[in-house]
C-alpha positions in Angstrom: -158.5 58.9 -19.1 -161.2 57.0 -21.0 -160.3 58.8 -24.2 -156.6 57.9 -23.7 -157.4 54.3 -23.2 -159.6 54.2 -26.3 -157.0 56.0 -28.3 -154.4 53.4 -27.2 -156.8 50.5 -27.9 -157.4 51.7 -31.4 -153.7 52.2 -32.0 -152.8 48.8 -30.5 -155.4 47.1 -32.6 -154.2 48.8 -35.8 -150.6 47.8 -35.0 -151.5 44.2 -34.2 -153.6 44.0 -37.4 -150.8 45.4 -39.5 -148.4 43.0 -37.9 -150.7 40.0 -38.5 -151.2 41.0 -42.1 -147.4 41.3 -42.5 -146.9 37.9 -40.9 -149.5 36.3 -43.1 -148.0 37.7 -46.3 -144.6 36.6 -45.2 -145.8 33.1 -44.5 -147.7 32.9 -47.8 -144.6 34.2 -49.7 -142.2 31.9 -47.9 -144.0 28.6 -47.6 -141.8 25.9 -46.1 -140.0 23.5 -48.5 -140.1 19.9 -47.5 -136.6 18.4 -47.4 -137.6 14.8 -47.0 -140.7 12.9 -48.2 -141.1 10.1 -45.6 -143.5 7.6 -47.1 -143.6 4.1 -48.6 -140.9 5.2 -51.1 -138.5 6.4 -48.5 -135.5 4.1 -48.2 -134.4 4.1 -44.5 -131.4 2.0 -45.5 -129.7 5.2 -46.8 -129.6 6.5 -43.3 -126.2 6.1 -41.5 -126.6 5.1 -37.8 -124.0 5.7 -35.0 -124.9 3.8 -31.8 -128.5 4.3 -32.9 -131.4 2.5 -34.7 -134.0 4.1 -36.9 -137.3 2.9 -38.4 -139.9 4.6 -40.5 -143.5 4.6 -39.3 -145.9 6.6 -41.5 -144.3 10.0 -42.2 -142.1 9.7 -39.0 -138.7 8.5 -38.2 -138.4 6.6 -34.9 -134.9 7.0 -33.5 -133.4 5.0 -30.6 -130.0 6.1 -29.3 -127.5 4.2 -27.2 -125.1 5.6 -24.6 -121.8 4.2 -25.9 -120.8 6.7 -28.5 -120.1 10.4 -27.7 -122.6 11.5 -30.2 -125.1 8.7 -31.0 -127.5 9.5 -33.8 -128.3 9.3 -37.5 -127.1 10.9 -40.7 -129.7 11.5 -43.5 -128.2 12.2 -47.0 -130.0 14.6 -49.4 -132.1 12.4 -51.7 -130.9 14.1 -54.8 -127.3 14.6 -53.6 -127.8 18.1 -52.2 -130.4 20.7 -51.3 -130.3 24.3 -52.6 -131.3 26.4 -49.6 -130.5 29.8 -51.1 -132.8 32.5 -49.7 -133.9 30.4 -46.7 -133.7 31.4 -43.1 -133.7 28.2 -41.2 -134.1 24.4 -41.2 -136.6 22.9 -38.8 -138.0 19.5 -37.7 -140.6 18.5 -35.2 -139.5 16.2 -32.4 -141.5 14.1 -29.9 -139.7 12.5 -26.9 -140.9 8.9 -26.6 -138.5 8.0 -23.8 -138.7 8.3 -20.0 -136.1 11.0 -19.6 -135.6 14.5 -20.9 -133.6 14.6 -24.0 -131.6 17.3 -25.9 -131.8 16.6 -29.6 -129.3 18.2 -32.0 -129.8 18.9 -35.6 -126.8 19.6 -37.8 -126.9 21.0 -41.4 -123.8 20.0 -43.4 -121.9 21.1 -46.5 -119.3 18.7 -47.8 -116.4 18.3 -45.3 -118.4 19.2 -42.3 -116.6 18.2 -39.0 -118.9 19.6 -36.3 -117.3 23.1 -36.3 -116.6 24.0 -39.9 -118.9 23.8 -42.9 -122.0 23.3 -40.8 -124.6 24.9 -38.5 -126.2 23.2 -35.5 -129.2 23.8 -33.3 -130.9 21.9 -30.5 -134.0 21.6 -28.4 -134.5 20.1 -24.9 -137.7 18.1 -24.7 -139.2 16.6 -21.4 -140.5 13.0 -21.5 -143.6 12.8 -23.5 -143.2 16.4 -24.9 -143.1 17.6 -28.5 -141.3 20.7 -29.8 -139.9 22.2 -32.9 -136.2 22.1 -33.5 -135.0 25.2 -35.4 -131.6 25.7 -36.9 -130.9 29.3 -38.2 -128.8 29.1 -41.3 -125.4 30.9 -41.4 -123.9 31.5 -44.9 -120.3 32.3 -45.8 -119.6 36.1 -45.7 -118.5 37.6 -49.0 -114.8 38.4 -49.1 -115.6 42.0 -50.0 -117.0 42.7 -46.6 -115.4 40.0 -44.4 -112.6 42.3 -43.2 -115.0 45.1 -42.3 -117.6 43.2 -40.2 -116.3 42.2 -36.8 -117.0 42.8 -33.1 -120.4 41.1 -33.3 -121.8 37.6 -33.3 -124.7 37.9 -35.7 -124.5 39.6 -39.1 -126.9 40.7 -42.0 -128.0 38.1 -44.6 -127.5 35.2 -42.2 -123.7 35.6 -42.8 -121.1 34.0 -40.5 -117.5 35.4 -40.1 -116.2 31.9 -39.2 -116.4 30.1 -42.5 -120.2 29.8 -42.8 -121.8 27.5 -45.3 -122.6 27.3 -49.0 -126.4 27.6 -49.3 -126.7 25.7 -52.6 -124.8 22.6 -51.5 -126.3 21.2 -48.3 -125.6 17.5 -48.5 -126.9 16.0 -45.3 -128.7 16.3 -42.0 -127.2 14.9 -38.7 -129.6 14.2 -35.8 -127.9 13.3 -32.5 -127.7 13.5 -28.8 -124.5 14.4 -27.0 -122.8 12.4 -24.3 -126.0 10.8 -23.1 -126.3 9.2 -19.6 -129.4 7.2 -20.7 -130.7 5.6 -23.8 -133.2 7.8 -25.6 -136.1 7.3 -28.1 -137.8 10.0 -30.1 -139.8 10.6 -33.2 -138.6 13.2 -35.7 -140.6 14.4 -38.7 -141.6 17.3 -40.9 -138.1 18.2 -42.1 -138.4 21.6 -43.8 -136.5 24.7 -44.9 -138.5 27.8 -44.1 -138.4 31.5 -43.7 -136.3 33.9 -45.7 -132.7 35.0 -45.3 -133.0 37.4 -42.3 -132.1 41.0 -42.5 -131.3 41.2 -46.2 -128.7 43.7 -47.1 -126.4 44.5 -50.0 -123.2 42.5 -50.2 -120.7 45.2 -51.2 -119.2 47.7 -48.9 -120.3 50.7 -50.8 -124.0 49.7 -50.6 -123.9 48.0 -47.2 -122.2 50.7 -45.2 -123.3 52.6 -43.2 -125.6 49.9 -41.9 -126.7 51.4 -38.5 -128.8 54.6 -38.3 -128.4 57.4 -35.7 -130.8 55.4 -33.3 -128.6 52.2 -33.4 -131.1 50.4 -35.7 -130.4 48.3 -38.8 -130.8 50.6 -41.8 -131.6 48.0 -44.4 -134.9 46.8 -43.0 -138.2 48.2 -41.8 -140.5 46.7 -39.2 -143.4 47.6 -37.0 -142.3 49.9 -34.2 -139.1 51.1 -35.8 -138.2 54.8 -35.1 -137.7 56.8 -38.2 -137.5 60.3 -36.7 -137.4 62.1 -33.3 -141.1 62.9 -33.8 -141.9 59.2 -33.3 -140.8 59.3 -29.6 -143.6 61.6 -28.2 -146.2 59.3 -29.8 -144.5 56.2 -28.2 -144.7 58.0 -24.8 -148.4 58.7 -25.2 -149.2 55.2 -26.3 -147.3 53.6 -23.4 -148.7 56.0 -20.8 -152.2 54.9 -21.8 -151.1 51.3 -21.8 -149.6 51.5 -18.3 -152.7 53.3 -17.0 -154.9 50.6 -18.4 -152.7 47.8 -17.0 -151.6 48.8 -13.4 -150.5 45.3 -12.5 -151.9 42.1 -10.9 -154.6 42.9 -8.4 -153.8 40.0 -6.0 -150.3 41.4 -5.2 -149.1 43.2 -2.2 -146.4 46.0 -2.5 -143.6 43.5 -2.8 -145.4 41.5 -5.5 -146.2 38.8 -3.0 -149.5 36.9 -3.0 -151.7 39.2 -1.0 -154.7 36.9 -1.6 -152.8 33.8 -0.5 -152.1 32.4 3.0 -150.5 34.5 5.7 -147.2 33.0 6.9 -144.7 34.2 9.5 -143.6 37.8 8.7 -139.9 38.3 9.5 -139.4 41.6 7.8 -137.1 40.0 5.2 -137.2 37.5 2.3 -136.9 33.9 3.3 -137.7 30.4 1.9 -140.2 27.9 3.0 -141.7 24.7 1.7 -145.5 25.1 1.6 -147.9 22.3 0.5 -145.1 20.3 -1.1 -143.7 23.2 -3.1 -140.8 25.6 -2.3 -141.5 29.3 -2.2 -139.9 32.5 -1.3 -141.8 34.3 1.5 -141.8 38.1 1.4 -141.2 40.5 4.3 -144.9 40.6 5.1 -145.2 36.8 5.3 -146.8 36.4 1.8 -145.9 33.7 -0.6 -143.7 35.2 -3.3 -142.5 33.7 -6.6 -139.8 35.7 -8.3 -140.8 36.7 -11.8 -138.1 39.1 -12.9 -135.6 40.4 -15.4 -131.9 41.2 -15.4 -130.0 44.2 -16.7 -132.6 46.9 -15.8 -130.3 49.7 -16.9 -129.8 52.3 -19.5 -126.5 51.1 -21.0 -127.5 47.8 -22.7 -127.1 49.4 -26.1 -123.5 50.3 -25.6 -121.2 49.2 -28.5 -117.6 49.7 -29.6 -117.2 52.2 -32.4 -113.3 52.2 -32.7 -112.0 50.9 -36.0 -115.4 50.6 -37.5 -116.9 54.1 -37.6 -118.0 53.4 -41.2 -120.8 51.1 -39.8 -122.6 54.1 -38.4 -124.6 56.7 -40.4 -124.5 59.4 -37.8 -122.6 59.6 -34.5 -122.8 62.8 -32.5 -120.2 65.4 -33.0 -118.3 67.1 -30.2 -119.5 69.2 -28.6 -123.2 68.2 -28.4 -125.4 67.0 -25.6 -125.5 63.4 -27.1 -121.7 63.3 -27.2 -121.8 62.5 -23.5 -122.9 59.0 -24.4 -119.4 58.3 -25.8 -117.2 56.3 -23.5 -114.3 53.9 -23.2 -114.5 50.0 -22.9 -112.0 48.0 -20.9 -113.8 44.6 -20.8 -112.8 42.0 -23.4 -112.8 38.2 -23.1 -113.0 37.2 -26.7 -113.4 38.7 -30.2 -111.8 41.6 -31.8 -111.8 44.1 -28.9 -110.1 41.7 -26.5 -106.9 42.8 -28.2 -107.9 46.5 -28.6 -108.4 47.8 -25.0 -109.4 50.5 -24.3 -111.8 51.1 -27.2 -114.2 53.9 -27.8 -117.9 53.2 -27.3 -121.3 54.8 -27.8 -124.3 54.1 -25.8 -127.3 54.1 -28.3 -129.9 53.1 -25.7 -128.9 56.0 -23.3 -128.9 58.5 -26.2 -132.4 57.3 -27.2 -133.7 57.8 -23.7 -132.3 61.3 -23.7 -134.1 62.0 -27.0 -137.3 60.4 -25.8 -137.6 61.9 -22.3 -135.4 65.0 -22.4 -133.8 66.6 -19.3 -134.0 64.3 -16.4 -134.3 61.2 -18.6 -132.3 59.1 -16.1 -134.9 59.8 -13.3 -137.8 59.3 -15.7 -136.4 56.0 -16.9 -135.8 54.7 -13.3 -139.3 55.6 -12.3 -140.7 54.1 -15.5 -138.8 50.8 -14.9 -140.6 50.1 -11.7 -144.0 51.0 -13.2 -143.3 48.9 -16.3 -142.4 45.8 -14.3 -145.4 46.0 -12.1 -147.7 46.6 -15.1 -146.0 43.7 -16.9 -146.5 41.3 -14.1 -142.9 41.2 -12.9 -141.9 41.6 -9.3 -138.1 41.3 -9.3 -135.2 43.4 -10.6 -132.5 40.8 -11.1 -128.8 40.7 -11.7 -126.6 43.4 -13.4 -129.2 46.2 -12.9 -128.5 49.9 -12.1 -128.2 50.5 -8.4 -129.9 53.8 -8.7 -132.9 52.0 -10.0 -133.3 49.2 -7.6 -132.4 51.3 -4.6 -135.5 53.3 -5.1 -136.9 50.3 -3.2 -140.2 49.9 -5.1 -139.5 46.4 -6.6 -137.7 43.6 -4.8 -134.2 42.9 -6.2 -131.2 40.6 -6.1 -127.6 41.8 -5.7 -124.4 40.3 -7.0 -120.8 40.3 -5.8 -117.8 38.5 -7.0 -114.3 37.5 -6.0 -111.1 39.2 -7.1 -108.6 36.8 -5.4 -106.1 34.5 -6.8 -107.2 31.9 -9.3 -106.3 28.2 -9.7 -103.6 28.7 -12.4 -104.1 25.3 -13.9 -107.8 25.8 -14.4 -109.6 27.1 -17.5 -112.9 28.6 -18.1 -115.2 30.3 -20.5 -115.2 33.6 -18.6 -112.1 33.2 -16.4 -110.1 30.7 -14.4 -111.6 29.3 -11.3 -111.0 31.2 -8.0 -108.8 29.4 -5.4 -111.0 29.3 -2.3 -108.0 28.2 -0.1 -106.1 31.4 -0.9 -106.7 34.1 1.9 -107.3 36.6 -0.9 -110.5 34.8 -1.8 -112.2 35.3 1.6 -110.8 38.8 1.8 -112.2 39.8 -1.6 -115.7 38.5 -0.7 -115.5 40.3 2.7 -114.5 43.5 0.9 -117.3 43.2 -1.6 -119.9 42.7 1.1 -118.4 45.6 3.1 -119.2 47.9 0.1 -122.9 46.7 0.5 -123.2 48.1 4.0 -125.7 51.0 4.2 -126.8 50.0 0.7 -128.3 46.5 0.2 -127.2 44.6 3.3 -130.1 44.4 5.6 -132.5 45.9 3.1 -135.9 44.3 3.3 -136.3 44.9 -0.5 -133.1 42.8 -1.2 -134.0 39.2 -1.7 -130.4 38.1 -1.4 -127.0 37.8 -3.0 -125.5 35.8 -5.8 -121.7 35.3 -5.5 -120.0 34.7 -8.8 -121.6 34.0 -12.2 -121.2 31.0 -14.6 -118.0 29.7 -13.1 -116.5 26.8 -15.0 -117.1 23.9 -12.6 -116.2 21.3 -15.3 -116.7 17.6 -14.5 -116.3 16.1 -11.0 -112.5 15.7 -11.3 -111.6 18.9 -13.3 -110.8 21.3 -10.4 -108.7 18.7 -8.5 -106.7 18.1 -11.7 -106.4 21.9 -12.2 -104.9 22.2 -8.8 -102.3 19.5 -9.6 -101.4 21.3 -12.8 -100.8 24.6 -11.0 -97.5 26.0 -9.7 -96.0 24.7 -6.4 -97.1 27.8 -4.4 -100.8 27.3 -5.4 -102.7 27.1 -2.1 -105.2 24.6 -3.6 -102.3 22.4 -4.7 -100.7 22.5 -1.3 -104.0 21.6 0.3 -104.5 18.6 -2.0 -101.0 17.3 -1.3 -101.5 17.7 2.4 -104.6 15.5 2.0 -102.7 13.0 0.0 -100.0 12.8 2.6 -102.7 12.0 5.2 -104.3 9.4 3.0 -101.0 7.5 1.9 -98.3 8.6 4.4 -95.6 7.7 1.9 -95.0 8.8 -1.7 -94.4 5.1 -2.5 -97.9 4.2 -1.5 -99.3 7.1 -3.6 -97.3 6.0 -6.6 -98.6 2.4 -6.2 -102.2 3.6 -6.1 -101.9 6.1 -8.9 -99.5 4.3 -11.2 -97.1 7.3 -10.9 -93.3 7.4 -10.3 -92.7 10.6 -8.2 -89.4 10.3 -6.3 -90.6 12.4 -3.4 -93.5 14.5 -2.1 -91.5 17.6 -3.2 -91.3 16.2 -6.7 -95.1 15.9 -6.7 -95.3 19.5 -5.6 -93.2 20.6 -8.4 -94.9 18.4 -11.0 -97.7 19.6 -13.2 -98.4 16.5 -15.2 -101.8 15.1 -14.3 -102.2 11.4 -13.2 -104.4 8.9 -15.0 -107.9 9.9 -14.2 -109.3 6.4 -13.6 -106.5 5.4 -11.2 -106.6 8.6 -9.2 -110.4 9.1 -9.5 -111.4 8.6 -5.9 -108.8 11.1 -4.6 -109.5 13.6 -7.4 -113.3 13.4 -6.7 -112.7 13.8 -2.9 -110.6 16.9 -3.4 -113.0 18.3 -6.0 -115.7 18.2 -3.2 -113.2 19.9 -0.9 -112.7 22.8 -3.3 -116.4 23.2 -3.9 -117.3 23.1 -0.2 -114.7 25.6 0.7 -115.9 27.9 -2.0 -119.5 27.8 -0.8 -118.6 27.8 2.9 -116.5 30.9 2.6 -119.1 32.7 0.5 -121.9 31.9 3.0 -119.9 33.0 6.0 -119.0 36.3 4.5 -122.4 37.0 3.1 -124.2 36.2 6.4 -121.6 38.1 8.4 -122.5 41.3 6.6 -126.2 40.6 5.8 -127.5 37.9 8.1 -131.1 38.6 7.2 -130.7 38.3 3.4 -130.5 35.1 1.4 -127.4 33.6 -0.1 -128.5 32.6 -3.6 -125.6 30.6 -4.9 -123.4 31.1 -7.9 -125.6 30.9 -11.0 -124.5 27.5 -12.4 -124.2 27.3 -16.2 -121.9 24.3 -16.6 -122.1 22.0 -13.6 -122.0 18.5 -12.2 -123.8 16.8 -9.4 -120.8 17.1 -7.0 -120.8 20.9 -7.3 -124.5 21.1 -6.9 -124.4 18.9 -3.7 -121.8 21.2 -2.2 -123.9 24.3 -3.1 -126.9 22.7 -1.4 -125.0 22.4 1.9 -124.4 26.1 2.2 -126.8 28.1 0.0 -130.3 29.1 0.9 -131.3 28.9 -2.8 -129.4 26.9 -5.6 -129.2 29.0 -8.8 -128.9 28.0 -12.4 -128.6 30.0 -15.6 -130.6 27.6 -17.8 -130.9 28.4 -21.5 -133.4 25.7 -22.6 -136.9 25.5 -23.9 -138.2 24.3 -20.6 -137.2 23.7 -17.0 -140.4 21.9 -16.0 -138.4 18.7 -15.5 -135.3 20.1 -13.9 -134.3 17.9 -11.0 -131.6 18.2 -8.3 -129.2 15.3 -7.5 -130.9 12.6 -5.5 -131.3 13.4 -1.9 -131.4 17.2 -2.3 -134.6 19.1 -1.6 -133.9 22.8 -2.1 -135.4 25.8 -3.6 -134.0 26.8 -7.1 -134.0 30.1 -8.9 -133.3 30.4 -12.6 -130.9 33.3 -12.9 -131.0 33.7 -16.7 -132.9 32.4 -19.7 -134.1 34.0 -23.0 -135.4 33.6 -26.5 -134.9 35.8 -29.6 -135.9 36.2 -33.2 -134.7 38.1 -36.3 -137.9 39.7 -37.5 -137.3 43.2 -35.9 -133.9 44.2 -37.4 -131.6 42.5 -34.9 -128.9 40.3 -36.3 -128.7 37.4 -33.7 -131.4 35.5 -31.9 -129.4 34.8 -28.7 -128.8 31.4 -27.3 -132.3 29.9 -27.9 -133.8 30.9 -31.3 -137.4 31.3 -32.3 -138.9 32.2 -35.7 -140.8 35.3 -34.8 -141.9 37.6 -32.0 -145.1 35.6 -31.7 -143.2 32.4 -31.2 -140.8 34.1 -28.8 -143.8 35.2 -26.6 -145.2 31.6 -26.7 -141.8 30.2 -25.7 -141.5 32.6 -22.8 -144.9 31.5 -21.5 -144.1 27.8 -22.0 -140.8 28.2 -20.1 -142.1 30.2 -17.1 -145.3 28.2 -16.6 -143.2 25.0 -16.7 -141.1 26.6 -14.0 -144.2 27.4 -12.0 -145.1 23.7 -12.2 -141.7 22.6 -10.9 -141.9 22.2 -7.1 -138.3 23.3 -6.6 -138.2 26.5 -8.7 -139.0 29.7 -6.8 -138.4 32.1 -9.6 -137.2 32.9 -13.2 -135.1 35.9 -14.3 -135.2 36.8 -17.9 -131.9 37.9 -19.6 -132.2 40.8 -20.3 -134.4 44.0 -19.9 -133.4 45.5 -23.3 -131.8 44.4 -26.5 -128.0 44.4 -26.8 -126.5 46.8 -29.3 -127.1 45.8 -33.0 -123.4 45.8 -33.5 -122.5 43.9 -30.3 -121.0 44.6 -26.9 -117.3 45.1 -26.5 -116.5 42.1 -24.2 -117.5 39.3 -26.5 -119.6 40.7 -29.4 -123.0 39.5 -28.2 -125.7 41.4 -30.2 -128.8 39.4 -29.2 -132.5 40.2 -29.7 -133.3 39.3 -26.1 -134.9 42.4 -24.7 -138.3 43.2 -23.4 -137.7 46.6 -25.0 -135.6 47.5 -28.0 -132.6 49.9 -28.3 -135.1 52.8 -28.7 -137.0 51.9 -25.5 -140.0 50.5 -27.4 -141.6 47.4 -25.7 -142.1 44.2 -27.6 -145.8 43.9 -27.3 -146.0 40.2 -28.0 -143.7 39.3 -25.2 -145.1 41.9 -22.8 -148.5 40.4 -23.3 -147.1 37.0 -22.4 -145.4 38.5 -19.2 -148.8 40.0 -18.2 -150.6 36.7 -18.6 -148.0 34.8 -16.6 -147.8 37.4 -13.9 -151.6 37.6 -13.5 -152.1 33.9 -13.1 -148.8 32.7 -11.6 -149.9 32.4 -8.0 -153.0 30.5 -8.8 -151.0 28.2 -11.1 -148.2 27.7 -8.5 -150.6 26.8 -5.8 -152.5 24.4 -8.1 -151.2 21.7 -10.3 -152.2 22.5 -13.8 -150.4 21.3 -17.0 -147.8 23.5 -18.8 -149.1 25.8 -21.6 -148.5 24.1 -25.0 -145.5 25.2 -26.9 -146.1 27.1 -30.1 -148.1 25.2 -32.6 -146.4 23.2 -35.3 -147.9 21.6 -38.4 -148.0 18.3 -36.6 -149.8 18.7 -33.3 -149.3 15.1 -32.3 -147.7 11.9 -33.7 -149.4 8.6 -33.6 -147.0 5.9 -32.5 -148.1 2.2 -33.0 -151.3 0.7 -34.3 
């Protein structure tokens, strides 16, 4: 055992040393180019302001924004007319929040003719009051015509290319800094504008040289990186290294079998997970009565590397031939919400991650992977298997887990949404579908002490506080939500004439209103629309709670995983959920607050960070510049959550990278895994996980400051004399 540990240590040190040397050489070769020299010679009068003011102080621009315009901010023209950013990977600036509220600052990089969607790229960063962070905007360049018709079905591409117009790298004419639809006035400092890095994942720009671009393991061919698999013989070595690593790091000592705080206070043990506010902070409490903070990851499964191959077989160097053992990893895809494959269902797929597990572990690979998943999570300081994970893995009942169900009932036809239209909670099919889904959990997760609880739905489009009521009115006459709304209006106004007077409408009868689909003026109908929006939201959460608790009274109802939300929906959620859940893709949730008057536990259902330095083609929703910065961002986020008295857990999205060439439903091909498509852990991030897991209970029970974000060239900004 000692020899194994020493061998691993030597290997680990060698890998880290090589990586550091590589990083150092890259940084030396690709030193940042300053885009603006902000000194006595800088003319602030060249800056265009929209509902904003800007002054120079030293090498810093101090920006104050109002709340009248939709996008208040400033536009900075290139001093020489344009910047040539050929070969660069991103534009960045450092931002310090000088205001009293959290602020999301956007940076847009423009070609001539930019309109917010075309001929530009935009990034953003969310900064708590008093905080300072780096705002990074990955550059996306126009794809050459020679390959544009052949690269589809994914969101990120080689060479920083975009298939939606992209930009001209040698003609960047201005930078736009703004906030979007602010509720408050903001004040921030922005400085150190630079172009840095190199064009990510460089590859040839002609079809003959570019294709194939994916090797037989699902990796990008035109780049090498530490940890890349080059041959099947690499797999046994990886197994040996990780075996030694897991043996040397069995997991946090102060944990009980559930991952609860064994060394902490003993509370009432109910045999199931519950919530309790202890010493001013919300907690989960595990079945043994120990304080529990849910540090987990989603998508613990073997199919994350599944990608469509139909109509683009030329991308792949070597797909298995029939018959062969690896041909079992071909399949068919039926999910498509946007992108090429939405209109090409069913499509043929190949599961690269599953095939690599078979190569790595041989016969019985699925059982070995399932066992390993639990050992990995414990070793990595994680105590929760979260959404979208394989049932065969979490039902081994060695790690607490969350379960998810959804509704298949009728939708509100007048609604719209990113994933789908909003369900109609007044239609009997809604309750029936939830009841049926929970019935399927009997003898599986319902009443299981390892099951923390249930999410119902995911990232529903709640819109603003009037949207769902307006959607009901825009629906057909037989829409149950519409009929319910009109019944409410009849009770409020009694006659159609009184309604017309209040709304400024001219409906000749109640029947005419039922048949109409034209919305009223928002301002005149606001009170009624808002009241019925609340009725829709409360009915949704009430029905979900009743059906979850009828089938699983001892498990928690964890809400709907808000992504786009308003206070009215959150207030309704708080009345019926045990825990309010948010999918929160930000740099920090330290300052996340619930609407006034609500004191509830919160779980973060999804967040992530990604980088382009290991052969993947898209960073995901929150970019970082490297694996080192990704790990630092992870630590900053989770430790900020630990400091927030409402938050009882964070769930990373997701366990392993998505396929390099994208998933079928929407083309996501994000570098967001704890492991890559070849089942190799990202050591930088794993180290951050372990540090957080080891210290999280001590931190949660104390009141220490958040870990600083990754260092920038300016550690602080002096404001004033």
